[in-house]
C-alpha positions in Angstrom: 200.1 -73.0 108.3 199.2 -73.7 111.9 196.3 -76.2 112.0 194.2 -77.9 114.6 192.2 -80.8 113.5 190.5 -83.9 114.8 187.1 -85.3 115.7 184.3 -83.0 116.6 185.0 -82.1 120.3 185.0 -78.9 122.4 183.8 -76.6 125.2 183.2 -72.9 125.6 185.5 -69.9 125.9 183.3 -67.3 127.4 183.0 -68.8 130.8 181.8 -67.6 134.0 184.5 -65.4 135.5 186.5 -65.0 132.3 187.4 -61.4 131.6 187.1 -61.1 127.8 186.1 -58.1 125.8 182.5 -59.2 125.8 181.9 -61.4 128.9 178.1 -61.8 128.8 178.3 -65.6 128.4 177.3 -68.1 131.1 179.4 -70.9 129.7 182.1 -72.5 131.9 184.7 -75.2 131.8 184.6 -78.1 134.2 187.8 -78.0 136.2 189.1 -74.8 134.5 190.8 -72.2 136.7 189.0 -68.9 136.9 190.4 -66.5 134.3 192.4 -67.1 131.2 195.8 -68.7 131.1 198.5 -65.9 130.7 200.0 -67.9 127.8 196.6 -67.8 126.0 196.1 -64.1 126.6 199.5 -63.5 125.0 198.8 -65.7 122.0 198.4 -63.7 118.8 195.9 -66.3 117.6 193.7 -65.7 120.6 193.9 -61.9 120.0 192.8 -62.6 116.4 189.8 -64.5 117.7 188.9 -61.6 120.0 189.1 -59.1 117.1 186.8 -61.3 115.1 184.1 -61.7 117.7 184.1 -57.9 118.4 183.8 -57.0 114.7 180.5 -55.7 113.2 179.9 -59.1 111.5 179.5 -60.8 114.9 178.1 -57.8 116.9 174.6 -59.3 117.0 175.5 -62.9 117.1 176.3 -63.7 120.7 176.0 -67.5 120.2 178.4 -67.5 117.3 180.8 -65.4 119.4 180.7 -68.1 122.1 181.0 -70.8 119.5 184.1 -69.4 118.0 185.9 -68.5 121.2 185.0 -71.9 122.6 186.6 -73.9 119.8 189.6 -71.6 119.6 190.3 -71.8 123.3 190.1 -75.6 123.3 192.4 -75.8 120.3 194.9 -73.3 121.7 195.0 -75.1 125.1 195.5 -78.5 123.3 192.1 -79.8 124.3 191.0 -80.8 120.8 189.3 -83.9 122.3 186.7 -81.5 123.7 185.7 -80.1 120.3 182.8 -82.3 119.5 179.2 -81.7 118.3 177.9 -83.1 121.5 180.0 -81.0 123.8 179.5 -77.8 121.8 175.7 -78.4 121.9 175.9 -78.7 125.7 178.4 -75.9 126.5 177.6 -73.3 123.9 173.9 -73.9 123.1 172.8 -75.1 126.6 171.5 -78.5 125.4 171.0 -81.2 128.1 173.8 -83.6 128.7 172.0 -86.5 127.0 170.6 -84.6 124.0 170.7 -86.4 120.6 172.6 -84.4 117.8 170.8 -86.6 115.2 167.5 -85.1 116.2 168.7 -81.6 117.0 171.1 -80.2 114.4 171.7 -76.8 116.1 175.5 -77.2 116.1 175.7 -78.1 112.4 173.4 -75.3 111.3 175.2 -72.7 113.4 178.6 -73.9 112.2 177.5 -73.1 108.6 176.6 -69.5 109.7 179.9 -69.2 111.5 181.9 -70.2 108.4 180.0 -67.6 106.4 180.6 -64.9 108.9 184.3 -65.8 109.0 184.6 -65.5 105.2 182.8 -62.1 105.3 185.2 -60.8 108.0 188.3 -61.7 106.2 186.9 -60.3 103.0 186.2 -56.9 104.6 187.8 -55.5 107.8 190.0 -58.5 108.2 191.4 -58.3 104.7 194.8 -57.2 106.1 195.1 -59.8 108.9 198.3 -61.7 108.6 196.6 -65.0 109.7 193.3 -66.3 108.5 191.0 -68.2 110.9 188.6 -70.8 109.5 186.5 -73.8 110.6 186.9 -76.5 107.9 183.8 -78.4 106.8 183.5 -81.8 108.3 184.6 -80.7 111.8 184.7 -77.9 114.3 188.4 -77.6 115.1 189.8 -74.2 114.0 192.7 -73.6 111.6 195.0 -70.6 111.7 196.6 -70.1 108.3 199.2 -67.6 107.4 198.6 -65.5 104.4 200.9 -65.9 101.4 204.2 -63.9 102.0 204.5 -60.9 99.7 207.5 -60.7 97.3 210.3 -58.4 98.5 209.9 -54.8 97.4 213.3 -54.8 95.7 212.1 -57.6 93.4 209.0 -55.7 92.4 211.0 -52.5 91.8 213.6 -54.3 89.6 210.8 -56.0 87.6 209.2 -52.6 87.1 212.4 -51.1 85.8 212.9 -53.9 83.4 209.2 -53.6 82.3 209.7 -49.8 81.8 212.4 -50.5 79.2 209.7 -52.0 76.9 207.5 -48.9 77.2 209.6 -46.5 75.0 207.7 -45.3 71.9 210.2 -46.9 69.5 210.0 -50.3 71.1 206.2 -50.2 71.3 205.9 -49.2 67.6 208.2 -52.1 66.5 206.2 -54.6 68.6 202.9 -53.4 67.2 204.3 -53.9 63.6 205.5 -57.4 64.4 202.3 -58.4 66.1 200.2 -57.1 63.1 202.3 -59.1 60.6 202.1 -62.3 62.6 198.3 -62.0 62.9 197.9 -61.3 59.2 200.0 -64.3 58.2 198.1 -66.6 60.6 194.8 -65.3 59.3 195.7 -65.7 55.7 197.0 -69.3 56.3 193.7 -70.2 58.0 191.6 -68.8 55.2 193.4 -70.8 52.6 193.1 -74.0 54.6 189.5 -73.6 55.7 187.6 -71.6 52.9 184.2 -73.3 53.6 184.2 -72.7 57.4 183.7 -69.0 57.1 180.0 -69.3 56.2 179.2 -72.3 58.4 177.5 -71.5 61.8 179.3 -72.4 65.1 178.2 -75.8 66.3 175.9 -76.0 69.3 177.5 -77.1 72.6 176.9 -80.7 73.6 173.6 -81.6 75.2 175.2 -82.3 78.6 176.9 -78.9 78.6 173.7 -77.2 77.5 171.9 -78.6 80.5 174.5 -78.6 83.3 176.0 -75.3 82.5 172.7 -73.9 83.9 173.1 -76.0 87.1 176.6 -74.8 88.0 177.7 -71.2 88.4 180.5 -69.3 90.2 178.1 -67.3 92.3 175.7 -70.1 93.5 176.2 -73.4 95.2 174.7 -76.5 93.8 173.0 -78.6 96.5 172.4 -82.3 95.9 169.5 -83.6 98.1 169.6 -87.4 98.5 166.4 -89.2 99.6 165.5 -90.0 103.2 164.7 -93.7 102.7 164.1 -94.2 106.4 161.2 -91.8 106.3 159.8 -93.5 103.2 159.8 -96.8 105.1 158.2 -95.1 108.1 155.3 -94.0 105.9 155.0 -97.4 104.3 154.9 -99.2 107.7 152.2 -96.9 109.0 150.2 -96.6 105.8 150.1 -92.9 106.3 151.4 -90.0 104.1 153.1 -87.2 105.9 153.4 -83.7 104.5 156.5 -81.5 104.4 155.4 -79.3 107.3 155.1 -82.4 109.6 158.5 -83.6 108.3 160.2 -80.4 109.1 159.1 -80.6 112.7 161.4 -83.6 112.9 158.7 -85.6 114.8 160.0 -89.1 115.4 157.7 -90.7 118.1 156.2 -93.9 116.7 152.4 -93.5 117.2 151.4 -96.3 114.8 151.3 -99.9 116.0 153.5 -101.0 113.1 156.0 -98.3 113.9 156.2 -99.3 117.5 156.9 -102.8 116.5 159.5 -101.7 114.1 161.2 -99.6 116.8 161.1 -102.6 119.1 162.9 -104.7 116.5 165.3 -102.0 115.3 165.8 -99.6 118.2 166.1 -96.0 117.1 165.1 -96.9 113.5 163.1 -93.7 112.9 166.1 -91.4 113.5 168.6 -93.4 111.5 169.7 -92.0 108.1 169.3 -94.5 105.2 169.4 -93.5 101.6 169.2 -95.4 98.3 172.1 -96.5 96.1 170.7 -94.5 93.1 170.7 -91.4 95.4 174.4 -91.9 96.4 175.5 -92.8 92.8 173.7 -89.7 91.4 175.4 -87.5 94.0 178.8 -88.9 92.8 177.8 -88.1 89.1 177.0 -84.5 89.9 180.2 -84.0 91.9 182.2 -85.3 89.0 180.3 -82.9 86.6 181.0 -80.0 89.0 184.8 -80.4 88.4 184.1 -80.0 84.7 182.1 -76.9 85.1 184.0 -75.4 88.0 181.0 -75.6 90.2 180.6 -75.8 94.0 178.6 -78.8 95.2 177.3 -79.8 98.6 175.5 -83.1 99.2 172.7 -83.0 101.8 170.5 -85.6 103.4 166.8 -84.6 102.9 166.2 -84.6 106.6 169.0 -82.1 107.2 167.7 -79.5 104.8 165.8 -76.4 105.7 163.5 -74.2 103.6 166.0 -71.3 104.0 168.7 -73.4 102.4 166.7 -74.3 99.4 166.9 -71.0 97.6 168.8 -69.1 96.2 171.0 -71.7 94.7 170.9 -74.6 92.2 169.4 -77.9 93.4 169.5 -81.5 92.2 166.6 -83.2 94.0 166.7 -87.0 93.9 163.8 -89.4 94.8 160.0 -89.6 94.6 157.9 -87.5 97.0 157.6 -90.3 99.6 161.4 -90.4 100.1 162.2 -86.8 99.4 159.4 -84.5 100.6 161.1 -81.4 99.1 159.4 -82.4 95.9 156.3 -80.9 97.5 157.7 -77.4 97.0 157.5 -77.9 93.2 154.4 -80.0 93.0 152.1 -77.3 91.4 154.6 -76.8 88.6 154.9 -80.5 87.6 152.8 -82.5 85.1 154.4 -85.9 85.8 153.9 -86.7 89.5 154.8 -89.9 91.3 152.2 -90.9 93.9 152.6 -93.8 96.4 149.4 -95.8 96.9 150.2 -97.2 100.3 147.1 -99.4 100.5 147.9 -101.1 97.2 151.6 -100.9 97.6 152.2 -99.5 94.2 153.9 -96.3 92.9 151.9 -94.5 90.2 153.1 -91.8 87.8 150.2 -89.4 87.3 150.0 -87.6 83.9 148.0 -84.6 85.1 147.3 -83.1 81.6 147.5 -86.0 79.1 148.0 -85.2 75.5 146.7 -87.3 72.6 148.2 -90.8 72.7 149.3 -90.5 76.3 148.0 -92.3 79.4 146.6 -90.7 82.5 148.6 -93.1 84.7 151.8 -95.1 84.3 152.2 -98.1 86.6 155.1 -100.5 86.9 154.4 -103.9 85.2 155.8 -107.2 86.6 156.5 -110.0 84.2 158.5 -112.6 86.1 162.1 -111.4 86.1 161.2 -108.6 83.7 159.8 -105.4 85.1 158.7 -102.2 83.3 159.3 -99.0 85.4 159.1 -95.3 84.8 161.1 -92.2 85.9 160.6 -88.4 85.4 163.1 -85.6 84.9 162.1 -82.0 85.5 164.3 -79.0 84.8 162.7 -75.8 86.1 163.5 -72.6 88.0 164.1 -72.6 91.7 161.9 -70.8 94.2 161.8 -67.0 93.5 163.9 -67.7 90.4 166.9 -68.0 92.7 168.7 -70.6 90.5 167.6 -73.8 88.7 166.4 -77.2 89.9 166.7 -80.6 88.4 164.3 -83.2 89.9 164.9 -87.0 89.3 162.0 -89.2 90.5 160.8 -92.7 89.7 158.8 -95.7 90.9 162.0 -97.7 91.5 165.7 -97.1 92.4 166.5 -98.7 89.0 164.4 -96.3 87.0 165.8 -93.3 89.0 169.4 -94.5 88.3 168.6 -94.7 84.6 167.2 -91.2 84.7 170.4 -89.9 86.2 172.3 -91.7 83.5 170.0 -90.1 80.9 170.9 -86.5 81.9 174.6 -87.1 82.3 175.2 -89.3 79.1 175.7 -87.3 75.9 174.5 -90.2 73.7 171.2 -90.5 75.6 170.5 -86.8 76.1 171.5 -85.5 72.7 168.5 -86.8 70.7 166.0 -85.4 73.2 168.0 -82.1 73.5 167.9 -81.6 69.7 164.1 -81.8 69.8 163.6 -79.0 72.3 166.4 -76.5 72.1 166.3 -75.9 68.3 169.9 -74.8 67.9 170.0 -72.7 71.1 173.1 -72.9 73.4 170.9 -73.7 76.4 168.1 -76.1 77.1 164.7 -74.6 77.9 162.9 -75.7 81.1 161.3 -79.1 80.5 159.6 -82.2 81.9 160.3 -85.7 80.6 158.9 -89.1 81.3 161.0 -92.1 80.4 160.3 -95.9 80.5 162.9 -98.6 81.0 162.9 -102.4 81.4 164.8 -104.1 84.1 165.8 -107.7 83.8 166.9 -109.3 87.1 167.3 -105.8 88.5 169.5 -104.6 85.5 168.0 -101.6 83.7 168.0 -101.5 79.9 168.3 -98.4 77.7 165.5 -95.8 78.4 162.7 -94.8 76.1 161.2 -91.3 76.0 157.4 -91.6 76.5 156.3 -88.0 76.8 157.7 -84.6 77.5 156.7 -80.9 78.0 158.6 -77.7 77.3 157.9 -75.3 80.1 157.3 -71.6 79.6 160.3 -69.4 80.6 
């Protein structure tokens, strides 16, 4: 395997005056000689990059062509220090020299598209390429990986000849008789040892499997969205709720007096990325479960998500609406909803359609070192039924951490699971409200206060 790795750093390949197959780009290298280095032109890896950008998958993606050729040229010319998010933004996407990648994620979003198109190329017209080109996640430096070497033809032929000896009618008949006898003996022995098990039904899968098998699949990625706690503090400091549409515009100018004071004390506070401990710990729990269910997981900060990435796919959404505004996409489907009263500085769980014996609101209760807090868990279909969503919200980090423990702990989840699935292999869609006590910040075992089984 030939690999180029390192920190994010690069410049562009389709520069002014460079004679490539498609030379429409205006990108240029500082100090680079006009035209390509003869050694680069003769490099088989550079030829591979040229074939890729001129394939149908890249035909209408000029920027992605520039992106790929830029990082490949820097890598092949041993200038990996120039393959950085900042430099790619400037050279490929024509951002100003002092632009802030934390506010403008153009490079990260385009890198995801580039990786997808590379996978599509090598799965179709590039299926016979001897070398695979990829951009590993976490960086932008390309890797050129040789495909596995095929076994010699002589070995395959000799194996085929040996295999053919076992295909004569006599040998096949003898093998069939032997196999039938072995199966009969094993079956008879099992029937003698387990006479009662013939009539007993197969046990239901464990509760954790019944839930999480619906949140991992081979065809869909599971995205864990951790809360944007910075944005929650911005709203609390300004006493103003901000909706998802405003959030997606990435507006960061502090217009409120409290925000201006906060920015003065902590310069650049509004663009920093802070999350909560329960958000991070829940992401770890889900990643560990993914290994058990052979799922694919990506962890995303709420501010880096886009509506296009939300569906199709499975989603684990962590945090109350103030810290994770993606809750807003599912608000109309939820009965238990956490609302932050910024004037009273209290987080309320609203029960929109209370049933007999239930409260319309659940508020945290302070009793010295003891505190009563609430959390909700919602399992429902994703937008356009493009997967499933698990939402974990609460009026404290402690309650949200307990909720995450509830849905990943067999002992805690099984009693509730038995109530709602009635012997089925899978859990139906549901909403659940739990209460827990924290003593000096340490949460006790949760108690189920109310739940709803949602219509399929």
